[in-house]
Each structure stands twice: as structure tokens, then as C-alpha cells.
N, C-alpha and C positions, 0 to 999 in steps of 0.2 A: 477197585477205585477208592482212593483215599480223599476225603473231604475234611479240610481243617476249618473249624468254625471261627468266625471273627470274634475278637475280644467282646465279652459280655454275653455271647450266646453259649448255651450249654451243649446242645447237640443238634445239628442241622441235618435235614434230609432233603433230597432233590424234590423239587415240586412237580406234580403231575396234574394233568387236566381234570382228573376225577376227585382231587382232594377238596375238602371243605376246610377253610382256614379261619381260626378264631382271630379276628382283627382287634387291636387295641380300641377301647372306647374314647370318646372325646376327652382329652386332657390326661388320659390314663398313662402312667409312666411304666416302662418295663421294668421288672425286678431289678435287673443289673444296674440300671441307671439311678436307682434310689440310694446307692452307697458308692457313687463315684464323686471324686473331687475335681475331675476334668474329664472332658469328652472331646473327641475329634471334631474338628470343623474343616470344611473344604474351601477351595478357592473362591467360589462365588458366594460363599456365606460370609465373608469377612465383614462387608458393610453392615449387614443386618446384625450379625452377632456381636460386633464392636460396640453397639449401643447398650447392650445388657452385661456382657462379660469381659473380663480381661482375657485378651488372646495372646498366648505365649507359644514358644516352640520347645518341643522336647525331643530327646534322642534316646533310643533304647539300645544303641550300638557304640556308645562311646564317641559320639560326634561324627560318625560316618554319614549318617542320614538324619534328617529331622522331619517333624510333623507338627502342624499347628493344632492346638488344643484350646478349648474354652474352659477357664478355671471356674469351677462350680463351688468350691469350698476352701476353708483355710486349714483343714486338718484331713487326714486320710479317712476315706469313707463318708465325707461330709458333703452332701449336696444341699446348699442353701436356697436353691431355686425351686423347692418343693413347697406345696401348699397341701398338707396332708399327704394323700397318695397321688396327687395330681401336680403337674407342672404349674408354676405360679402363673396367674392370669397376666396377660399383657407382655409376657416375656418370650422372646424367640426361642423356639425348640430346635436345636440342631438336627440336621438330616439324619445323622447317625442314629439318633433315638427315634425319629419319625418313621424310618423305614422298617422298624421292627414290626412283625417277626420275620420279615424277608431279608434276604441278603444275596449278593452275587459273590461266589467264591471261586478260587482257583482249584483245579482238580488235578490230581496226580494218578496216573495209570501206570502201574509197574514202575513207580518212582520217577515217571517222566511227566513233567508239568505240561498240561494241555493249553493250547493256545486260547480257546474260548472259555469264558466263565459260565458257571452254572447257577441258575436261579434256585435258591434253597429256602427252606422255612424252618424256623425253630420247631424241633419235633414235637414239643408239648402243645403247640398251636395247630398242628396238622391233623386232619381228620377228626377234629374236635366235634362233639355232638352239638355244640353251640356255634359251629363254624359257618361260614358263608361260602357258596360256590364262586369260583373265579371264571368258570367256563360253563357254557350251557350244555345241554345234553348231546349236542352235535359236535362238541369240542371247540366251538367258536368262543373267543374271549369276550366276556362281559365288560360293560363300560368301566366298572370299578377296577377290573384287572388292567385295563388299558392305561388307566391313571397311574396305577402302581408300577406297572412295567415301565412307563415313561420315566417316573421318578427314579427307579433303580438304575436305569440305563444312563440317564443324565448324571446321577450321582457317581457312577463309576468313571464316566468321561471327566467329571469334575476332580476326581481323585488323581487322575493322571496329570491334570494341570496343577494340582496342588504338589505332587511330587517334583514336577519340573521346576516350579516356583522355589521349593525348598532346596533343590539341588543348585539352582542359580545363587540363592542367598548364601549358601555354604561355600560355593565356588568363589564367589566374590568377597569372602571372608567378612561378611557383614553381621554374622550372628555371635553374641557374646553371652556368656553365662551371668546370671544375676540371681539374687535372693531377695524375696519379699518378706519384710518384717512388720508385724502388726502388734500393737499394744492395745489391750482392752481397757475400757473406762473403769470396769470393776476390778482391775488387776489382772495379771497374767499377760502372756504374749504368745504369739505363734510365728513360726518361720517356715516359709515355703522355699525349698531348694529344688535343684535339678531342672531349672527353667533357663530358656534363652530368649533374648530379645535382639532386635536389630540395633546396632550401635550407630545412631543417627550421625555421629560425627564422622563416621567412616564414608558416609555417602558422598561427601564433597571430594573425597580422594579418588573416586572412581573416574575412569577415563570417559571420554565422549562416547565411545562405542558402548561401553557397559551401561552408562545412564540411558542411552537410546534404547538398549535392549530391555531395561527394566520398564521403561515407559511404553514401548511397543507391546510388550506381553502383558500390560496391565498390573505388573508387580509393584510399581512405585506407589500407586493409589493404595494398594493393599499394605504397604509398608507403614503408610501414615495412619491407616485405619487401625493397624495393629498398635502403633505407638500411642495413639490417642486412647485406645481401649484400656491401657494400663492404669488409667485413672479410675477404672472401675474396681480396682482393689479396694478403694474407699467404700464402694457400694457393697462389697462383700463384708466389710466390717459392720456396716449398717444393718445388714440382713442378719449377721450373726447376733448383733446386739438385740435386735427385734425377736429373734427366735428365743434368745435366753429370757427376754422380758415376758414372753408368752407362756413360759413354762409355769 
């Protein structure tokens, strides 16, 4: 059985009912997220995430597929939404970060991908002496695990909606590449490339059936949440300036 860990996870193992799991503390940020300048966001997160982050689309296969991410910094390895070792207070924390150390992964057996996904844990957090049980001695799920399992299941379903949304945006030729440029008050500049945004001017050229499909699937509202969120690049500049002043 081959298990490929998601981005940011080092090594994952299948979860069992007897394992104790070390959960993250309130506000604790997983190690991998402390040096990210972007993190995935999903379909239902657009409204909340757009208040705090620029949301853009990226592609890892030359434009064949796309995925939305929240931009966290203006340079590689820069997360400007940290307050020490914690996520900044009052800022929405994306589900990709909140679900850690759990995840649901695709499993391959003899190089054949299995239909169902497997609940896994970051190995370093499994069977930890400081861990908490997720099931009682009879093997019944404890309330804490029910909440976690619900979040994982809902997040996986949300990822399917996210993939569908991105496929439609690409099929309708609505995504265009762009570069964000920033100049700092104290001198110097930064440039972020490799991003895509919805070309708003192209929306008016869609036919009635396409517009209806965007509205019916809830994509139209997410398009405008994404476009409005691009103003948050200015907030990133403010955060970078504040971080530099605090040094």
C-alpha cells in the first residue's frame, strides 16, 4: 500500500482506533505553514478568506488545471500572518492548516488507485505520549473525533467542488496570468508571479447558458469575492512594513 502525503506533511500513517494523537494547541501553527507564502483554500472558504487574504489561482501543470490559494507573503517562505509561533489573532485560518495533523489521502495498492480515501495522521503526532485518545476503550468514537471526522469529510467534499469550479473557469477561458508588484517605503521592491486571476472583462462575453451555470453553481459570487480580495495585496504591504518596524 502506497500513501502519498499531502503538501506540507512529512510522513503520514493510517489512523487506528487505539492511537493517541497530539493535537495542535489553540492558535498553534503547524511547522510547514510557518514558511509558506500561500496556502490552499476551498470553495466554501472564499467568503471568509477574502476578508483577510488575496485569493489567486495557481497551476502546477502549465495551465491544465488550477487551484485557489490564499497569499500569505510577498516573498518565498514568508508568512506575514504569524504572530510569533501563532496565527495572527482575528484572522481566518484556512482549513488546510486547521485540519493538521489529520488528512484524507488517496491510496494505491499495487499501483492501482483505490476509490475510497484513507484517514491518516502526521506520523510525528501519532502515538505521542502527550496525545489524546480519539476513541474509547470499546472502540467507539469520542465527541472530539466526531467533530474532526466531520471537518475532514466536509473538507474533502469541498475540494471536489473546488476542482469543479476551477475546471469551469478554465473551460470558459476566464483565467488570465498576472504579476503583483510592490514597492516598499524604505526602498526596494517585490514581484510575485505565477498567479492567475479572473479576467472580469471576459464575463460579459459569456453566453446565457454559461452565466446561468456560474450562478447556479455559486461560482459567480466566488469570482467577485476573489476579485475584491485582490485589494488585500495592500494589506500584505502593511503587514510587511509592520514586521520590519518591529525588528
